[in-house]
Backbone as ProteinMPNN parsed JSONL, in Angstrom:
{"seq_chain_A": "MQLTGEIKEFEIIAKQWEFIPSTIRVNLGDRVELHVESTDVAHGFMLPEFGISEYLNPGVDVHIDFIADKTGTFSFSCSVPCGSGHGRMTGQLIVE", "coords_chain_A": {"N_chain_A": [[-15.14, 12.573, -12.603], [-12.188, 12.364, -14.44], [-10.178, 9.916, -15.955], [-6.675, 9.895, -15.838], [-5.11, 8.406, -17.444], [-2.611, 7.758, -16.767], [-0.324, 5.39, -15.517], [0.775, 4.486, -12.446], [3.333, 2.93, -10.913], [4.535, 1.061, -8.17], [6.975, -0.415, -6.076], [6.802, -1.979, -3.039], [8.244, -2.672, 0.026], [7.585, -4.689, 2.77], [8.568, -4.954, 6.008], [10.114, -5.722, 9.176], [8.247, -3.845, 10.953], [7.866, -1.651, 9.241], [7.015, 0.031, 6.153], [8.499, 0.327, 3.002], [8.665, 2.241, 0.194], [7.282, 4.597, 2.573], [5.542, 6.554, 1.921], [3.391, 7.284, -0.714], [2.752, 8.959, -3.669], [0.307, 10.114, -5.86], [-1.734, 11.11, -8.7], [-5.119, 12.287, -8.992], [-7.25, 10.059, -10.602], [-5.263, 8.453, -11.625], [-4.118, 5.175, -12.487], [-3.162, 2.931, -10.141], [-0.582, 0.765, -9.449], [0.563, -1.593, -7.323], [3.258, -3.45, -6.087], [3.739, -5.505, -3.611], [5.775, -6.796, -1.102], [6.632, -8.93, 1.552], [9.548, -9.166, 3.477], [10.336, -10.569, 5.675], [8.517, -11.751, 7.904], [5.052, -12.895, 8.038], [2.86, -10.374, 6.973], [0.383, -7.786, 6.584], [-1.433, -5.809, 4.171], [-3.284, -3.047, 4.258], [-5.6, -0.823, 2.995], [-8.082, 0.842, 3.613], [-9.894, 2.818, 2.534], [-9.91, 2.361, -0.149], [-10.811, -0.155, -0.369], [-8.977, -2.246, 0.027], [-7.346, -5.061, 1.229], [-4.878, -7.165, 1.934], [-3.135, -10.234, 2.403], [0.21, -10.856, 3.224], [2.501, -13.112, 2.441], [5.788, -14.115, 3.381], [8.318, -13.333, 1.018], [6.688, -13.414, -1.237], [5.423, -11.77, -4.016], [2.855, -9.573, -4.01], [0.351, -8.424, -6.063], [-1.385, -5.455, -6.448], [-3.956, -3.497, -7.707], [-5.605, -0.413, -8.465], [-7.86, 2.346, -9.053], [-7.102, 5.672, -8.425], [-9.454, 7.335, -7.22], [-10.354, 9.368, -5.6], [-9.502, 12.342, -3.844], [-7.025, 13.17, -1.363], [-5.381, 12.345, 1.767], [-4.5, 9.189, 2.656], [-4.31, 6.553, 4.945], [-2.283, 3.641, 5.028], [-1.755, 0.354, 6.367], [-0.283, -2.335, 8.327], [-2.081, -5.294, 8.582], [-1.859, -7.624, 9.95], [-1.011, -8.994, 12.984], [2.301, -8.579, 13.986], [4.304, -8.412, 15.824], [5.971, -6.483, 18.431], [6.207, -3.89, 17.371], [4.111, -3.566, 15.667], [1.94, -1.691, 15.575], [3.146, 0.612, 14.65], [3.558, 0.222, 12.01], [2.894, 1.686, 9.376], [1.762, 3.763, 6.62], [1.394, 6.287, 4.018], [-0.871, 7.153, 1.449], [-1.006, 9.596, -0.893], [-3.228, 11.413, -2.706], [-3.52, 13.666, -5.246]], "CA_chain_A": [[-13.704, 12.379, -12.569], [-11.596, 11.829, -15.655], [-8.957, 9.156, -15.755], [-5.522, 10.569, -16.432], [-4.422, 7.505, -18.349], [-1.284, 7.475, -16.217], [-0.155, 4.23, -14.65], [1.824, 4.725, -11.453], [3.723, 1.627, -10.383], [5.405, 1.157, -7.0], [7.383, -1.612, -5.351], [6.783, -1.692, -1.606], [8.768, -3.724, 0.895], [7.057, -4.748, 4.133], [9.507, -5.67, 6.871], [9.956, -5.469, 10.597], [7.557, -2.656, 11.431], [7.861, -0.503, 8.33], [6.835, -0.107, 4.714], [9.457, 1.139, 2.251], [8.547, 3.563, 0.804], [6.122, 4.752, 3.458], [4.655, 7.551, 1.318], [3.158, 7.124, -2.148], [2.056, 10.154, -4.157], [-0.261, 9.936, -7.197], [-2.726, 12.111, -9.094], [-6.496, 11.839, -9.148], [-7.498, 9.394, -11.874], [-4.187, 7.518, -11.968], [-4.216, 3.755, -12.158], [-2.06, 2.656, -9.222], [-0.192, -0.642, -9.4], [1.488, -1.841, -6.224], [3.863, -4.769, -5.911], [4.07, -5.466, -2.188], [6.414, -8.042, -0.679], [7.207, -9.025, 2.893], [10.881, -9.762, 3.423], [10.692, -11.283, 6.904], [7.431, -12.592, 8.415], [3.752, -12.548, 7.462], [2.325, -9.042, 7.235], [-0.795, -7.471, 5.793], [-1.451, -4.465, 3.583], [-4.676, -2.615, 4.305], [-5.885, 0.556, 2.573], [-9.533, 0.677, 3.669], [-10.672, 3.743, 1.701], [-9.957, 1.827, -1.508], [-11.287, -1.535, -0.283], [-7.84, -3.147, -0.146], [-6.827, -5.785, 2.383], [-4.149, -8.31, 1.389], [-2.22, -10.972, 3.272], [1.533, -10.903, 2.602], [3.407, -14.179, 2.853], [7.179, -13.731, 3.122], [8.91, -13.694, -0.265], [5.694, -13.479, -2.313], [5.037, -10.458, -4.559], [1.398, -9.434, -4.122], [0.018, -7.342, -6.995], [-2.614, -4.739, -6.095], [-4.172, -2.321, -8.553], [-6.843, 0.326, -8.241], [-7.908, 3.704, -9.586], [-7.113, 6.714, -7.39], [-10.673, 8.04, -7.626], [-10.703, 10.408, -4.621], [-8.315, 13.057, -3.371], [-6.812, 13.222, 0.073], [-4.289, 11.565, 2.34], [-5.1, 7.952, 3.144], [-3.345, 5.715, 5.656], [-2.257, 2.188, 4.875], [-1.154, -0.24, 7.559], [-0.195, -3.79, 8.409], [-3.314, -5.817, 9.172], [-1.549, -8.908, 10.576], [-0.125, -8.771, 14.126], [3.636, -9.032, 13.568], [5.285, -8.162, 16.871], [5.783, -5.328, 19.312], [6.133, -2.643, 16.613], [3.025, -3.678, 14.677], [1.147, -0.465, 15.505], [3.895, 1.666, 13.944], [3.756, -0.187, 10.618], [1.904, 2.454, 8.622], [2.243, 4.63, 5.555], [0.385, 7.199, 3.477], [-1.129, 7.36, 0.027], [-1.458, 10.968, -1.117], [-3.834, 11.574, -4.028], [-3.675, 15.105, -5.488]], "C_chain_A": [[-13.236, 11.804, -13.898], [-10.34, 11.056, -15.294], [-7.821, 9.868, -16.46], [-4.86, 9.711, -17.489], [-3.031, 7.146, -17.865], [-1.337, 6.211, -15.363], [1.015, 4.536, -13.735], [2.116, 3.394, -10.767], [4.737, 1.808, -9.257], [5.737, -0.235, -6.488], [7.492, -1.226, -3.886], [7.307, -2.91, -0.855], [8.115, -3.572, 2.265], [8.062, -5.555, 4.945], [9.361, -5.15, 8.282], [9.539, -4.037, 10.911], [7.697, -1.433, 10.552], [7.507, -0.936, 6.912], [7.852, 0.816, 4.055], [9.034, 1.117, 0.784], [7.29, 3.637, 1.678], [5.158, 5.826, 2.958], [4.612, 7.329, -0.187], [2.334, 8.319, -2.593], [1.614, 9.908, -5.599], [-1.238, 11.076, -7.477], [-4.107, 11.479, -9.198], [-6.67, 11.241, -10.538], [-6.4, 8.447, -12.312], [-4.609, 6.089, -11.662], [-2.966, 3.432, -11.345], [-1.818, 1.149, -9.194], [0.877, -0.797, -8.329], [1.978, -3.277, -6.29], [4.408, -4.765, -4.492], [4.633, -6.823, -1.777], [6.936, -7.919, 0.745], [8.567, -9.707, 2.775], [11.261, -10.499, 4.705], [9.597, -12.246, 7.363], [6.134, -12.204, 7.708], [3.338, -11.15, 7.92], [1.01, -8.918, 6.472], [-0.624, -6.092, 5.188], [-2.907, -4.06, 3.485], [-4.761, -1.126, 3.98], [-7.407, 0.652, 2.468], [-10.332, 1.58, 2.744], [-10.773, 3.286, 0.25], [-10.328, 0.345, -1.517], [-10.19, -2.579, -0.401], [-7.435, -3.741, 1.196], [-6.197, -7.07, 1.864], [-3.25, -8.921, 2.455], [-0.896, -11.112, 2.538], [2.351, -12.038, 3.2], [4.835, -13.753, 2.546], [7.655, -14.221, 1.752], [7.954, -13.767, -1.438], [5.308, -12.061, -2.723], [3.524, -10.434, -4.745], [1.106, -8.208, -4.976], [-1.343, -6.764, -6.61], [-2.778, -3.612, -7.097], [-5.545, -1.723, -8.308], [-6.723, 1.686, -8.909], [-7.964, 4.677, -8.407], [-8.263, 7.668, -7.713], [-11.174, 9.063, -6.605], [-9.413, 11.057, -4.14], [-8.235, 13.024, -1.852], [-5.57, 12.454, 0.467], [-4.908, 10.377, 3.054], [-4.012, 7.093, 3.789], [-3.448, 4.269, 5.203], [-1.485, 1.618, 6.057], [-1.042, -1.744, 7.401], [-1.434, -4.287, 9.15], [-3.111, -7.176, 9.844], [-0.609, -8.642, 11.757], [1.25, -9.402, 13.871], [4.704, -8.731, 14.609], [5.037, -6.85, 17.581], [5.664, -3.999, 18.573], [5.016, -2.604, 15.595], [2.256, -2.37, 14.496], [1.825, 0.682, 14.776], [4.042, 1.381, 12.453], [2.661, 0.434, 9.753], [2.584, 3.241, 7.503], [1.106, 5.489, 5.051], [0.346, 7.129, 1.962], [-1.671, 8.774, -0.096], [-1.955, 11.062, -2.552], [-4.133, 13.053, -4.214], [-4.545, 15.365, -6.703]], "O_chain_A": [[-13.832, 10.858, -14.414], [-9.548, 11.475, -14.451], [-7.997, 10.388, -17.562], [-4.129, 10.222, -18.338], [-2.346, 6.326, -18.477], [-2.274, 5.999, -14.593], [2.12, 4.813, -14.2], [1.244, 2.811, -10.121], [5.674, 2.599, -9.368], [4.884, -1.122, -6.468], [8.183, -0.271, -3.533], [6.862, -4.035, -1.08], [8.091, -2.486, 2.844], [8.367, -6.7, 4.611], [8.573, -4.241, 8.544], [10.37, -3.15, 11.105], [7.654, -0.304, 11.04], [7.673, -2.094, 6.529], [8.046, 1.95, 4.493], [9.044, 0.046, 0.176], [6.365, 2.838, 1.532], [4.072, 5.99, 3.515], [5.644, 7.202, -0.845], [1.33, 8.655, -1.964], [2.422, 9.544, -6.453], [-1.528, 11.895, -6.604], [-4.238, 10.283, -9.46], [-6.281, 11.85, -11.535], [-6.581, 7.705, -13.277], [-5.35, 5.827, -10.714], [-1.845, 3.637, -11.811], [-2.733, 0.364, -8.945], [1.955, -0.21, -8.416], [1.2, -4.203, -6.523], [5.409, -4.109, -4.201], [4.045, -7.865, -2.065], [7.593, -6.94, 1.101], [8.716, -10.699, 2.061], [12.379, -11.001, 4.82], [9.754, -13.458, 7.215], [6.121, -11.295, 6.878], [3.453, -10.801, 9.095], [0.587, -9.855, 5.793], [0.214, -5.305, 5.627], [-3.676, -4.65, 2.727], [-4.097, -0.293, 4.595], [-7.963, 0.556, 1.374], [-11.358, 1.152, 2.214], [-11.624, 3.768, -0.498], [-10.183, -0.332, -2.534], [-10.441, -3.685, -0.88], [-7.212, -3.022, 2.169], [-6.903, -7.966, 1.403], [-2.683, -8.22, 3.292], [-0.878, -11.451, 1.355], [2.836, -11.939, 4.328], [5.068, -13.088, 1.537], [7.425, -15.371, 1.376], [8.363, -14.145, -2.536], [4.915, -11.249, -1.885], [2.98, -11.193, -5.548], [1.547, -7.101, -4.668], [-2.323, -7.494, -6.466], [-1.842, -2.845, -7.32], [-6.508, -2.422, -7.99], [-5.634, 2.12, -9.283], [-8.782, 4.516, -7.501], [-8.073, 8.679, -8.389], [-12.291, 9.567, -6.729], [-8.372, 10.407, -4.041], [-9.239, 12.87, -1.158], [-4.811, 11.978, -0.377], [-5.74, 10.539, 3.947], [-2.925, 6.933, 3.233], [-4.542, 3.736, 5.017], [-0.668, 2.305, 6.671], [-1.612, -2.345, 6.49], [-1.789, -3.768, 10.208], [-4.08, -7.81, 10.262], [0.485, -8.116, 11.556], [1.355, -10.593, 13.579], [5.895, -8.789, 14.302], [4.023, -6.188, 17.36], [5.069, -3.062, 19.106], [4.973, -1.71, 14.75], [1.955, -1.987, 13.366], [1.161, 1.619, 14.332], [4.586, 2.2, 11.713], [1.651, -0.198, 9.442], [3.808, 3.361, 7.454], [-0.007, 5.439, 5.575], [1.375, 7.056, 1.291], [-2.68, 9.114, 0.523], [-1.203, 10.822, -3.498], [-4.9, 13.638, -3.449], [-4.783, 16.52, -7.055]]}, "name": "protein", "num_of_chains": 1, "seq": "MQLTGEIKEFEIIAKQWEFIPSTIRVNLGDRVELHVESTDVAHGFMLPEFGISEYLNPGVDVHIDFIADKTGTFSFSCSVPCGSGHGRMTGQLIVE"}
């Protein structure tokens, strides 16, 4: 795999049972930089295929970076129980 040299940066808001945006699209070899912030209660951000699991305190910008080193569609989700809609708090990373 060759690195593209591209840096793809995204700001993600975690709030009552959703991530905004809920779909992130990058290319194989991109360096992905995420700034994830909860705007209400404690949440988590888990992207297991890339070894990512972060706790999100409300109002704190959590910086996550990784290389998109495999292609496919990968689910991310909230890893901290946050209420009745917790199971719907998911999104997708698409690596092409």
